[in-house]
N, C-alpha and C positions, 0 to 999 in steps of 0.2 A: 304329339309327338311320335307316336304308333299309329300311326291308320290303320294298318293293315296287320293281319298274321304272320306274314313275310316280314314286315319290319323284326316283330319281335323276333323271329326263327333266327335270322340276319344276327341280332344283337347275342341272344344265346350262342351262337356260332363262333364270334368273336370272341366271348368270355373263353367256351372251350376252347378254341387254339392257343389263347395269349394263357390260361393256366396248364394245358397239355406244352407249349414251348417252355415255362419255367421249369416245371418238373422235368424234358428233357436236358434244358440245362444243367440243373442238377445233376441230374444221371450223370452228365458229360464230365461233371467237372468231379466229381468221386473215381470213376470209372479211370478219366487220366494221375488222379491223386495217385489213386491204386498203382496205376504202371508205371507210375517216378517212383515208389517206394518201392516198388518189386526189383527196379533197374537200379536203384542204390544197391538192394540185398544183395543181386547178383556181382556188381559192384566189389563189395567186400569182401565175398565168399569168393571172387577173382585173387582181390589182392592177399586175401588169407593163402590161397593154394601156390599161388607165386611166393609168398615168400617162403608156406614149406617147402615147395620143390627145393629154393636156393638154401633152404638148413640143409635139405637132405642130402644137395649133391657138398655141401661144404662137409658134413658129417661122412659121407663116404668118400672126399677126396682126404680127408685129414686120418681116416680111417686104414688107408691103401696108405699113406705116409708113413702113421704108427705103426703100421702090421711091422715093418723092415726095425724100428726098431725094440718091438718088442720081443723080437725071434734074436736081436742082437743082447737083450735084455736076458729073456731065456738061457742062451748058452751060454753068459757068463754069471749066472746062478747058479748053473748046471757046474758050471767050477768051482766055486768059489766053496759048493756043497762038498763034491769031490773033496779037494784041497781040505777041509774044515772034518770031512770023515776017515782020509788016512793020514791025519796028521801025526807025526812020529812022538809028541810030546802028550799021549793020552791021559798018562799016571799024574800028570797035574790034575788033570779036572776030578782024578777021585782021590785021589789028596784031599785034597780042599773036602772032600764031602766027607772026608772019613776021618778030617780034621771036625767039620763040624757034628758029624755022632759024637764024636767020643767029649766034646764042649757039651751037648743037651744030656749025655747020661752023665756026666761030673755034676750037673745043676740036681740033676732029680736024685743022686746021691745025696749030694747035699739038706736038700729037702727033706730026704727021708731020716737021716741023721736028727734033723731040727726035728719033725715030730717026734722019734723016739724020745727026746730028751723031754719035750713037753710032757708027755704020757708019761715018764718016770718022775716026773715032778711032784705030780697030780698024783 
């Protein structure tokens, strides 16, 4: 089958080229798979960025619209506070507090009387 050393050399070269071709194809497959994963990752990042930009623009427009409402509510709250601060019937609130205080004092005196009676029985 092999008559000369040239035939053996050709056989060895053929095997080396076949093995080299196999490893180049294998490496090329992994490079293509890595590039494909990187492309999917970049596409996903692009979608996330686009969604964030949309959300940011929505929040910005909402805040600019609600800024008018906040100013309105701020003015209304200020007017309500002024009305409550300058109301003519302030005595009603203080009278309620004094009646509550008097009721608490009555309870305390009743408890003292009861404790004195118990100590007198002993």
